[in-house]
C-alpha positions in Angstrom: -18.1 -0.9 -65.9 -18.6 -4.5 -66.9 -16.4 -5.6 -69.8 -18.0 -5.9 -73.2 -16.9 -9.1 -75.0 -16.6 -9.2 -78.8 -18.1 -12.4 -80.0 -15.8 -15.0 -81.6 -16.4 -16.1 -85.1 -18.4 -19.3 -84.1 -20.7 -17.1 -81.9 -21.2 -14.7 -84.7 -22.5 -17.4 -86.9 -24.6 -18.8 -84.1 -26.1 -15.3 -83.6 -26.8 -14.9 -87.3 -28.6 -18.3 -87.3 -30.6 -17.3 -84.2 -31.5 -13.9 -85.7 -32.9 -15.7 -88.8 -34.7 -18.2 -86.7 -36.3 -15.6 -84.4 -37.4 -13.3 -87.2 -38.9 -16.2 -89.1 -40.8 -17.5 -86.1 -42.1 -14.1 -85.1 -43.2 -13.3 -88.7 -45.3 -16.4 -88.8 -46.6 -16.0 -85.3 -48.0 -12.6 -86.1 -49.0 -13.4 -89.7 -51.1 -16.4 -88.9 -53.1 -14.4 -86.4 -54.2 -12.0 -89.2 -54.8 -14.8 -91.7 -56.9 -16.9 -89.3 -58.7 -13.7 -88.2 -59.6 -13.1 -91.8 -60.8 -16.7 -92.3 -62.8 -17.3 -89.1 -62.5 -14.5 -86.6 -60.8 -14.5 -83.2 -62.5 -17.8 -82.3 -60.4 -19.5 -84.9 -57.3 -17.7 -83.6 -58.1 -19.0 -80.1 -58.5 -22.6 -81.3 -55.2 -22.5 -83.0 -53.4 -21.1 -79.9 -55.0 -23.7 -77.7 -53.9 -26.5 -80.0 -50.4 -25.1 -80.1 -50.2 -24.9 -76.3 -51.5 -28.4 -75.8 -49.1 -29.8 -78.4 -46.1 -28.1 -76.8 -47.2 -29.3 -73.3 -47.4 -32.9 -74.5 -44.3 -33.1 -76.8 -41.8 -30.6 -75.2 -40.3 -33.1 -72.8 -40.0 -35.8 -75.5 -38.3 -33.3 -77.8 -35.8 -32.4 -75.2 -35.1 -36.0 -74.3 -34.7 -36.9 -78.0 -32.2 -34.1 -78.4 -30.1 -35.5 -75.5 -30.0 -38.9 -77.1 -28.9 -37.6 -80.5 -25.6 -35.9 -81.4 -25.9 -32.1 -81.5 -25.5 -31.8 -85.3 -28.2 -34.2 -86.4 -30.6 -33.3 -83.6 -30.6 -29.6 -84.1 -30.7 -29.8 -87.9 -33.7 -32.1 -87.7 -35.8 -29.8 -85.5 -34.7 -26.9 -87.8 -36.0 -28.8 -90.8 -39.2 -29.8 -89.2 -39.9 -26.2 -88.0 -39.3 -24.5 -91.4 -40.9 -27.1 -93.5 -44.0 -27.3 -91.3 -44.4 -23.5 -91.4 -44.1 -23.6 -95.2 -46.7 -26.4 -95.5 -49.0 -24.6 -93.1 -48.7 -21.3 -95.0 -49.3 -23.1 -98.3 -52.5 -24.8 -97.0 -53.8 -21.4 -95.8 -53.2 -20.0 -99.2 -55.3 -22.8 -100.6 -58.1 -22.0 -98.1 -58.0 -18.4 -99.2 -58.4 -19.5 -102.8 -61.4 -21.8 -102.3 -65.1 -20.7 -102.5 -68.1 -21.8 -100.5 -68.8 -24.8 -102.8 -65.6 -26.6 -101.6 -66.4 -26.7 -97.9 -64.8 -30.2 -97.3 -61.6 -29.2 -99.0 -61.6 -25.9 -97.1 -62.1 -27.6 -93.7 -59.5 -30.2 -94.4 -56.8 -27.7 -95.5 -57.6 -25.5 -92.5 -57.4 -28.4 -90.0 -54.1 -29.6 -91.5 -52.7 -26.1 -91.5 -53.4 -25.8 -87.8 -51.8 -29.2 -87.2 -48.6 -28.3 -89.0 -48.6 -24.9 -87.2 -48.6 -26.8 -83.9 -45.9 -29.1 -85.1 -43.7 -26.2 -86.1 -44.3 -24.7 -82.6 -42.9 -27.8 -81.0 -39.9 -27.9 -83.3 -39.3 -24.2 -82.8 -39.1 -24.7 -79.1 -36.7 -27.6 -79.6 -34.5 -25.4 -81.9 -34.5 -22.5 -79.4 -33.7 -25.0 -76.6 -30.7 -26.3 -78.5 -29.4 -22.7 -79.3 -30.0 -21.0 -75.9 -29.7 -23.8 -73.4 -27.1 -26.2 -74.8 -24.9 -25.0 -77.6 -24.3 -21.6 -76.0 -23.0 -23.3 -72.7 -20.5 -25.5 -74.5 -19.2 -22.7 -76.7 -18.9 -20.3 -73.7 -16.9 -23.0 -71.9 -14.5 -23.3 -74.9 -13.8 -19.6 -74.7 -12.5 -20.1 -71.2 -13.7 -16.8 -69.7 -16.8 -15.6 -67.8 -18.9 -14.8 -70.9 -22.0 -17.0 -70.4 -24.0 -14.1 -69.0 -23.1 -11.9 -71.9 -24.0 -14.4 -74.5 -27.3 -15.2 -72.7 -28.1 -11.5 -72.6 -27.3 -11.2 -76.4 -29.6 -14.1 -77.3 -32.4 -12.5 -75.3 -31.8 -9.1 -76.9 -32.0 -10.8 -80.3 -35.3 -12.4 -79.3 -36.8 -9.2 -78.0 -35.7 -7.1 -81.1 -37.3 -9.7 -83.4 -40.6 -9.1 -81.5 -40.3 -5.4 -82.5 -39.2 -5.9 -86.1 -41.4 -8.8 -87.1 -44.8 -7.1 -86.6 -43.7 -4.2 -88.7 -42.5 -6.5 -91.5 -45.7 -8.6 -91.2 -47.9 -5.6 -91.4 -46.1 -4.3 -94.5 -46.3 -7.6 -96.3 -50.0 -8.1 -95.5 -50.9 -4.6 -96.4 -49.2 -4.4 -99.8 -49.5 -8.0 -100.9 -52.8 -9.4 -99.5 -53.3 -12.5 -97.4 -52.9 -15.1 -100.1 -49.8 -13.6 -101.6 -48.3 -13.1 -98.1 -48.8 -16.9 -97.4 -46.7 -17.7 -100.5 -44.1 -15.2 -99.4 -43.8 -17.0 -96.0 -43.5 -20.3 -97.9 -40.5 -19.0 -99.8 -39.0 -17.3 -96.8 -39.0 -20.4 -94.6 -37.5 -22.6 -97.3 -34.7 -20.2 -98.0 -34.0 -19.4 -94.4 -33.9 -23.1 -93.6 -31.0 -23.6 -96.1 -29.1 -20.5 -94.7 -29.5 -21.4 -91.1 -28.4 -25.0 -91.8 -25.2 -23.7 -93.5 -24.4 -21.5 -90.5 -25.0 -24.2 -88.0 -23.0 -26.7 -89.8 -20.1 -24.2 -89.9 -20.4 -23.6 -86.2 -20.5 -27.3 -85.4 -17.4 -28.0 -87.6 -15.5 -25.1 -86.0 -16.2 -26.0 -82.4 -15.1 -29.6 -81.9 -16.5 -29.7 -78.4 -20.0 -29.6 -79.7 -19.4 -33.2 -81.0 -18.7 -34.4 -77.5 -21.2 -34.8 -74.7 -19.6 -34.7 -71.2 -20.3 -37.5 -68.8 -20.6 -36.8 -65.1 -18.6 -38.2 -62.2 -19.3 -41.6 -60.7 -21.2 -40.1 -57.8 -23.4 -38.2 -60.2 -24.0 -41.2 -62.3 -25.1 -43.3 -59.3 -27.5 -40.5 -58.1 -29.2 -40.3 -61.5 -29.0 -44.0 -62.4 -32.6 -44.7 -61.8 -33.9 -41.7 -63.9 -31.4 -42.4 -66.7 -32.4 -46.0 -66.9 -36.0 -45.0 -67.3 -35.1 -42.4 -69.8 -33.0 -44.7 -72.0 -35.1 -47.8 -71.7 -36.5 -48.9 -75.0 -39.1 -51.3 -73.5 -40.6 -49.0 -70.9 -44.2 -47.8 -71.6 -45.3 -44.3 -72.2 -46.2 -43.7 -68.6 -42.9 -45.0 -67.4 -41.0 -42.8 -69.8 -42.9 -39.7 -68.7 -42.2 -40.6 -65.1 -38.5 -41.0 -65.8 -38.4 -37.6 -67.6 -40.1 -35.8 -64.8 -38.1 -37.6 -62.1 -34.9 -36.3 -63.8 -36.4 -32.8 -63.6 -37.5 -33.0 -60.0 -34.1 -34.4 -58.9 -32.4 -31.2 -59.9 -31.2 -28.9 -57.1 -32.4 -25.8 -58.9 -35.9 -27.3 -59.3 -37.6 -24.9 -56.8 -36.4 -21.8 -58.8 -37.2 -23.5 -62.2 -40.7 -24.5 -61.1 -41.3 -21.0 -59.7 -40.5 -19.5 -63.1 -42.9 -22.0 -64.8 -45.6 -20.7 -62.5 -45.3 -17.3 -64.2 -47.1 -18.8 -67.3 -50.3 -18.9 -65.3 -50.9 -15.3 -66.0 -53.0 -12.9 -68.2 -50.5 -10.1 -67.4 -48.5 -10.2 -70.7 -48.8 -8.6 -74.1 -50.7 -11.5 -75.6 -54.2 -11.6 -77.1 -55.9 -11.6 -73.7 -54.4 -8.3 -72.4 -54.8 -6.6 -75.8 -58.4 -7.7 -76.0 -59.0 -6.4 -72.5 -57.6 -3.1 -73.5 -59.7 -2.9 -76.7 -62.8 -3.8 -74.7 -62.1 -0.8 -72.5 -61.9 1.5 -75.6 -58.1 1.9 -75.8 -57.1 2.8 -79.4 -54.7 0.7 -81.3 -51.9 3.3 -81.4 -51.8 3.5 -77.6 -51.8 -0.3 -77.3 -48.9 -0.3 -79.8 -47.0 2.2 -77.7 -47.3 0.0 -74.6 -46.3 -3.1 -76.5 -43.2 -1.5 -78.0 -42.3 0.0 -74.6 -42.6 -3.5 -73.1 -40.1 -4.9 -75.7 -37.7 -2.0 -75.0 -37.8 -2.7 -71.3 -37.3 -6.4 -72.0 -34.1 -5.5 -73.8 -33.1 -3.2 -71.0 -33.7 -6.0 -68.6 -31.3 -8.2 -70.6 -28.5 -5.6 -70.4 -29.3 -4.9 -66.7 -29.0 -8.6 -66.0 -25.6 -8.8 -67.7 -24.2 -5.9 -65.6 -25.8 -6.9 -62.3 -24.9 -10.6 -62.6 -21.2 -9.8 -63.0 -21.3 -7.8 -59.8 -23.7 -9.7 -57.6 -24.0 -13.2 -59.2 -26.9 -14.9 -60.9 -28.9 -15.8 -57.7 -29.0 -12.3 -56.3 -29.8 -10.9 -59.7 -32.8 -13.2 -60.1 -34.0 -12.2 -56.6 -33.8 -8.5 -57.6 -35.6 -9.2 -60.9 -38.5 -11.0 -59.2 -38.8 -8.2 -56.6 -39.1 -5.6 -59.4 -41.7 -7.7 -61.2 -43.8 -8.1 -58.0 -43.7 -4.4 -57.4 -45.0 -3.4 -60.8 -47.6 -6.2 -61.1 -49.3 -5.0 -57.9 -50.2 -1.9 -59.9 -52.4 -4.2 -62.0 -54.2 -5.4 -58.9 -54.7 -1.7 -57.9 -56.2 -1.0 -61.3 -59.0 -3.4 -60.6 -60.5 -1.0 -58.0 -59.9 2.3 -59.8 -62.5 4.4 -61.7 -63.3 2.9 -65.1 -62.7 -0.7 -64.0 -65.3 -3.1 -65.4 -64.9 -5.4 -62.4 -68.4 -6.4 -61.3 -68.4 -10.1 -60.3 -71.7 -9.8 -58.3 -73.5 -8.4 -61.3 -72.0 -11.1 -63.6 -72.9 -14.1 -61.3 -76.4 -12.7 -60.7 -77.0 -12.9 -64.5 -75.1 -16.1 -65.0 -76.9 -19.4 -66.0 -75.4 -22.6 -67.1 -77.5 -22.7 -70.2 -76.4 -19.3 -71.4 -72.8 -20.1 -70.6 -72.9 -23.4 -72.5 -74.6 -21.7 -75.5 -71.9 -19.1 -75.6 -69.2 -21.7 -75.3 -70.6 -23.8 -78.2 -70.9 -20.7 -80.4 -67.2 -20.0 -79.8 -66.3 -23.3 -81.5 -68.0 -22.4 -84.8 -65.6 -21.7 -87.6 -67.2 -19.2 -90.0 -65.8 -17.4 -92.9 -65.2 -13.7 -92.1 -68.0 -11.5 -93.4 -69.7 -8.2 -92.6 -72.2 -9.9 -90.2 -69.7 -11.8 -88.1 -69.6 -9.1 -85.4 -73.4 -9.4 -85.1 -73.0 -13.2 -84.5 -70.4 -12.5 -81.8 -72.5 -10.0 -79.9 -74.2 -12.8 -78.0 -70.9 -14.4 -76.9 -68.5 -11.6 -76.0 -68.8 -8.1 -74.8 -69.1 -5.6 -77.7 -66.0 -3.5 -78.1 -66.8 0.2 -77.5 -65.3 2.8 -79.8 -61.9 4.2 -78.8 -62.5 6.8 -76.1 -59.0 8.0 -75.2 -55.9 9.6 -76.7 -52.8 11.0 -75.2 -54.3 14.5 -75.6 -57.5 14.0 -73.6 -56.2 11.4 -71.1 -57.1 12.2 -67.4 -55.5 10.1 -64.6 -58.7 10.7 -62.5 -61.1 9.7 -65.3 -62.5 6.5 -66.7 -59.1 5.5 -68.3 -57.2 5.5 -65.0 -57.8 1.8 -64.5 -56.7 0.5 -67.9 -53.8 2.9 -68.0 -52.4 1.7 -64.7 -53.0 -1.9 -65.8 -50.8 -1.5 -68.9 -48.2 0.5 -67.0 -47.9 -2.4 -64.6 -47.5 -5.0 -67.3 -45.0 -2.8 -69.3 -42.6 -2.0 -66.4 -42.8 -5.6 -65.0 -41.0 -6.7 -68.2 -37.7 -5.3 -66.8 -37.7 -7.6 -63.7 -39.2 -10.5 -65.6 -36.3 -10.8 -68.0 -33.7 -10.3 -65.3 -35.2 -13.2 -63.4 -35.7 -15.4 -66.5 -32.0 -15.0 -67.5 -30.8 -15.5 -64.0 -32.6 -18.8 -63.5 -31.7 -19.9 -67.0 -28.0 -19.4 -66.3 -28.3 -21.2 -62.9 -29.8 -24.2 -64.7 -27.2 -24.1 -67.5 -24.4 -24.2 -65.0 -25.8 -26.9 -62.8 -27.7 -29.4 -65.0 -25.5 -32.3 -66.2 -24.7 -32.0 -69.9 -26.3 -35.3 -70.8 -29.6 -34.3 -69.2 -29.7 -30.6 -70.2 -32.2 -30.8 -73.1 -34.3 -33.3 -71.2 -34.7 -31.0 -68.2 -35.3 -27.9 -70.3 -37.9 -29.9 -72.3 -39.8 -30.9 -69.2 -39.6 -27.2 -68.1 -41.2 -26.1 -71.3 -43.9 -28.8 -70.9 -44.7 -27.5 -67.4 -44.8 -23.9 -68.6 -47.2 -24.8 -71.4 -49.3 -26.8 -68.9 -49.8 -23.6 -66.8 -50.5 -21.7 -70.0 -53.2 -24.1 -71.0 -54.6 -24.0 -67.4 -54.8 -20.3 -67.7 -56.7 -20.6 -71.0 -59.2 -22.9 -69.3 -59.8 -20.4 -66.6 -60.4 -17.7 -69.2 -62.9 -19.9 -70.9 -64.7 -20.4 -67.6 -64.7 -16.7 -66.8 -64.8 -15.0 -70.2 -66.6 -11.8 -69.2 -64.9 -8.4 -68.8 -66.6 -8.1 -65.4 -64.6 -11.1 -64.1 -61.3 -10.1 -65.7 -60.3 -8.6 -62.3 -60.3 -12.2 -60.9 -57.8 -13.2 -63.6 -55.6 -10.3 -62.7 -55.6 -11.2 -59.0 -55.0 -14.9 -59.9 -52.0 -14.0 -62.0 -50.4 -11.9 -59.3 -51.0 -14.8 -56.9 -49.1 -17.3 -59.1 -46.3 -14.8 -59.6 -46.1 -14.5 -55.8 -45.9 -18.3 -55.5 -43.1 -18.3 -58.1 -41.2 -15.8 -56.0 -41.7 -17.9 -52.8 -40.3 -20.9 -54.7 -37.2 -18.9 -55.6 -36.8 -17.7 -52.0 -36.9 -21.3 -50.9 -34.2 -22.2 -53.5 -31.9 -19.4 -52.2 -32.4 -20.5 -48.6 -31.6 -24.1 -49.5 -28.5 -23.1 -51.5 -27.3 -21.0 -48.6 -27.8 -23.9 -46.2 -25.8 -26.2 -48.5 -22.8 -23.8 -48.4 -22.5 -24.5 -44.7 -22.0 -28.2 -45.4 -18.3 -28.8 -45.7 -17.2 -30.4 -48.9 -20.7 -30.3 -50.5 -20.2 -30.2 -54.3 -22.8 -27.5 -54.7 -21.1 -25.1 -52.3 -19.0 -23.4 -54.9 -22.0 -22.9 -57.2 -24.6 -21.8 -54.7 -22.8 -18.6 -53.7 -19.9 -18.3 -56.1 -18.6 -14.8 -56.5 -19.3 -12.9 -59.8 -15.7 -13.1 -60.9 -15.7 -17.0 -60.8 -15.2 -18.5 -64.2 -18.8 -19.8 -64.9 -17.6 -22.1 -67.7 -15.5 -24.1 -65.3 -18.4 -24.7 -63.0 -20.2 -26.8 -65.6 -17.7 -29.6 -65.1 -18.2 -29.9 -61.3 -20.0 -33.0 -60.1 -23.6 -32.2 -59.3 -26.1 -34.5 -57.6 -29.2 -32.8 -58.8 -30.6 -29.7 -60.5 -33.5 -28.2 -62.5 -34.8 -26.2 -65.3 -36.9 -23.4 -66.5 -37.5 -20.9 -69.4 -39.1 -17.5 -69.5 -42.7 -16.1 -69.4 
């Protein structure tokens, strides 16, 4: 059985800080959905999510590069402050919106727009904060411990993130139910200001305890020469915006692990996750909220199980083979979603949809989706012309029949739920491969570009959904998602083939990393000279 490591005191404070960060981020992520739904319906929620994704796509690479150019203490504390203060301002502005009446439309619109802007800003800062915790600090601290504990710490951080996604919705629901929307906004203002001070104290203690966090390792002469061009672009003060972006992406593409990292980014081009799209699809098929809640909770549990499975499998087979197994498992279960498209009860009817489609009707529906209206009793009537009406719940565990109309949607959610096991095994594997191979002075830059690419595919997915918003075409989105997951798997297979080929080259500096045995000290591998590598974060 794999050994269980008791975290050292610095790691304990890092975990506590990350717990507070994850719970705070998840609380606001769920709370703002309900507040915006109350103010302007799901259209306003969609606008907010689209602005968040675009902001993260544009700014993620710059945030990562900025963190690489700053010392760890000031860089991390800055994004921490921006994240918590932005959330506090956003919540306060929403509280103002909830207090205004119809006679103050200008003030209402201004506060609402500013709230969405600060929410997007907090999203970018949150990604930078998470990047610093899980992609940089954890690698340096694991190296200081001098034992093969990086996989254990990665699994612990993922478990914390998944547990927060289970706890936060319960806390959010309790706060909203017993305090109301406006009072809840003030609660989140106080929470973020207090948690900011507590997190800051923990991080300062960790930084002062681990002296190595104050030092950024420089690579060998060979590595410096190989990355000279990209580094000069990255550090140049006079280069234009386009030149800077090219330099950041060149650093990313030069990484040897790039095929695997890019493959993982492709997984964001999917509707097969427990986000608003899949939940809305389930509700459109008449699945009651309690069953949707069961599937969502089961998905989080399987995500945690995937983190533990990764830790055990990685120590026996290595990170590369564990990632391959995870992607295979994910592929197997997601094909159940494709099968659900053709089962009884599936709304898939593209011929009927395109026979009725006209550009004028589509454009009218698109324009109506941009209206921001206060929530009232007549809002559903105004939505009936733009989206499919949600039928009443028509299933329960007692009357479910695998051969009935619910067969399609049941298999759809089963596929999504069980795919979480393989997804998190693959995500953690690729993340560790990147942590071990990316030069320390480029680590945040590469992971920042990775986040930007991931958000790009997420935005692209949103665009496709806008173009095909009907339930009768949702099957196309399912097939598209599985196709991109398959492309990500092929990218990872190419990476494994290339790594195996490099091991045959005598004296190649990547040989020991490409197929290192599980018992090899991972923390020692970080100091090896590497010519190139990549990045990636989960889906």
